Every structure is written in C-alpha cells, then in structure tokens.
MARVODO-795083 format. One line per 10 residues: number of its first residue (from 1); their letters; for each residue x, z, y of C-alpha. Coordinates in steps of 0.2 Angstrom, whole numbers, always signed. Example, Ala and Ser with C-alpha at 12.3 -4.5 7.8 and 13.67 -1.06 7.14 Angstrom:
# MARVODO-795083
1 = as = +62:+39:-22 | +68:+36:-5
***
This chain:
# MARVODO-795083
1 = manivesiaq = +532:+1044:+415 | +546:+1039:+403 | +534:+1037:+389 | +525:+1024:+401 | +540:+1014:+403 | +546:+1013:+385 | +529:+1008:+379 | +529:+995:+392 | +547:+989:+385 | +543:+990:+366
11 = svsslgvkas = +527:+979:+370 | +537:+965:+379 | +552:+966:+368 | +539:+961:+353 | +536:+945:+360 | +551:+938:+357 | +550:+919:+357 | +533:+919:+357 | +536:+923:+378 | +546:+905:+379
21 = ygdpvtvggv = +538:+893:+368 | +519:+892:+368 | +509:+890:+355 | +504:+871:+350 | +492:+861:+363 | +484:+845:+359 | +483:+835:+374 | +475:+816:+373 | +477:+818:+355 | +494:+821:+354
31 = eiipvalvwy = +502:+839:+351 | +513:+846:+361 | +524:+864:+362 | +525:+871:+379 | +541:+879:+385 | +544:+891:+399 | +559:+902:+407 | +553:+921:+405 | +559:+935:+412 | +553:+954:+413
41 = gygggfdhdh = +559:+970:+423 | +553:+988:+423 | +558:+1004:+429 | +555:+1020:+433 | +560:+1036:+439 | +556:+1056:+441 | +563:+1068:+454 | +562:+1086:+448 | +563:+1098:+463 | +577:+1110:+456
51 = dhdtdggggg = +575:+1125:+469 | +556:+1129:+464 | +548:+1127:+446 | +538:+1113:+453 | +539:+1096:+448 | +543:+1083:+462 | +535:+1067:+458 | +538:+1052:+448 | +535:+1033:+451 | +536:+1015:+440
61 = ggggvsipvg = +534:+999:+444 | +537:+981:+434 | +533:+963:+434 | +537:+947:+426 | +539:+929:+429 | +536:+913:+420 | +541:+895:+425 | +535:+881:+415 | +549:+870:+413 | +543:+857:+401
71 = ayvpgldgvr = +537:+853:+382 | +542:+846:+367 | +533:+829:+363 | +533:+817:+350 | +543:+802:+353 | +550:+786:+343 | +565:+796:+336 | +557:+811:+333 | +551:+826:+344 | +561:+827:+361
81 = fapnpvalig = +561:+839:+375 | +552:+833:+393 | +556:+842:+408 | +545:+848:+421 | +554:+840:+436 | +545:+854:+449 | +551:+867:+440 | +568:+861:+434 | +573:+858:+453 | +565:+875:+457
91 = vcvplavaas = +576:+884:+445 | +592:+873:+449 | +592:+875:+467 | +594:+892:+468 | +608:+892:+453 | +617:+878:+463 | +615:+889:+479 | +623:+904:+472 | +636:+893:+464 | +640:+885:+482
101 = waivgtailg = +640:+900:+490 | +653:+908:+476 | +665:+893:+481 | +664:+895:+499 | +666:+912:+498 | +682:+912:+486 | +688:+898:+497 | +687:+910:+513 | +694:+923:+504 | +709:+913:+498
111 = rrr = +713:+909:+515 | +713:+927:+523 | +727:+933:+509
***
C-alpha cells in the first residue's frame, strides 16, 4: 500500500507549476494563459494484527481540486491578470467566514477571562 501512495505522490509533485498555470490557449485570436488554484491530498494506512501472523487490511484514498481563478491576457500596458469573478468569490467567501469566526471566537474567549 505504501508503494502506491508514494508513487501517486511522486507523480503529482512532478506537476509543479504546470498544475496551476495551463498551456497557452488562443481564444478569439488572443493568446491567454489560464491560472488555477490546485491542491491534492492522499493518504493510506495498514492494520497489522500483532496477535496473529495475518495481515489485517489496508486502505488508501485521495483526491484533488482545481478552481479556475483567471487568466493572463494581453493588455494595453503588457500582460495583465484577468480574474474569474465567480471562482474568486467561491474561494474568498470561505476564507472570509473562517476569518470572521476566528475574530468572533477570540472576542468571546476574551470576555470569558
């Protein structure tokens, strides 16, 4: 099981920047470079029965997410980043909620002391 997890981790880590920046694409005669927020997670485990000489079992899993956040496009002053508003809202809302809960939680804990 460990070999499978290691091999998956090595194949994903070799993507590097290519996972976040796509190959240039021509749209309407204009070349753009897509940009995405990308993350992966993998794990595995194995249970060995120490009382007997049998192997208990094992398991593993993983997944990934890619959110298109915008593209680099040509502009009047050179290349500029054009954000994808829907994706940016989708990324920023959970961060804003987490930050607000952290602020509220800190305020509540401060009152209790």
